[in-house]
C-alpha positions, 0 to 999 in steps of 0.5 A: 771595215765589216758590216757589223763594224760599220753599223756599230760606228753609225750607232755610236754616232747616233747615240753621241748626237742624241746625247748632245741634243739631250744635253742641249735640251737639259741645259735649256730646261735648266736655264728656264728653271733657274729663270723661273726660280729667280722670278719666284724669289723676286716675286716672294721678296716683293710680296714680303716687302709689300706686306712689310710696307703696308703692315709694319708699324710707323713710329713718329716722335715729338720731343718736349722739355720736361719740368726740370728743364736744363739743370746743372749738377755734379754730372754736368749739364742735364736736360729733362726730356719727354718724348711722345712716340706715336705708332701710326701703323696697323701693327704693334711696334715692339721693343721700342726704346730711345738711344741718344748721343747728347752733345754740345757745340758740334758742327754739321759733320760731327752731328751726322757722324754722331747720329750714324754711330748711335743708330748703328750701335742700336741696330747691332743690339739683338732683341731679347726679353730683358731689353728695357723697352716698350710696346706701342699699339696701333694709334697709341701714343707713349710718353717716355721721360729721358734725361740727357746728360750733355757733358761733365763740368769740365767739358761744359767749362771748356765749351763755354770758354770757347763760346764766350760763356755760352753752350749750344746743346744738341739732342741726337738719337733715334727711336729703335723698334721691331715689327711683330711679323716677318723677319725680326729686324730693326726699324728706326726714326732718327732725330737731331734737335738744337736746344736754345732760348727763344728771343723776344723778337722771334730769334734764337739765343744760345744757353748762357752757362752763368745763368744756371738752371733754366726752366722748361718755359725758357727753353726751346727744341728746334729740329735741325733741318740742315741734316735733311729729313730723318724719316723712319726706316 
């Protein structure tokens, strides 16, 4: 090899080594930048979650029985309900509405499945101006009147036949609402209540269909504790 060829070979080797070193430095810097970006995203997500947790509305629910109580008509068995909704958070709750799945004589698994179904369907509904909903400002309470129709006449008769003339209505549903800041996503407060008649000894009596309509003072809503605490999310 001539001297020029030797020099050219050495120069090529040096350039190749420099290229490898440069590539290693670039890869290392890229890894550092990616790590910093991941950390920034995590910090941003944590800040957003913290903001939402501290600034979001929190809607609690207190159900009551309206003056019509439990009554039977051409639609079947109906319950007059008054839901008192209170926003204990620092910001308004918007597009507030109640979604329900009234049932009679359902087991534990059926209750949980019915609750999950109605709440999932509520979350699938996009917010829009025509939505029949309300706004609850911080510290305010809103009373909402709703009629729960549990079953038609045929279903009531079948349920009463299975239960020797009695039915066990269950009030299932959720309060669905939105946060005014950040990502517009659904928040919900779920609930499951049993409807019964309080017994003189403090116990519970099922609803006897043959008694007909029952006023509010003869009825009671009891929270279904077996399903755990249905907290706002």
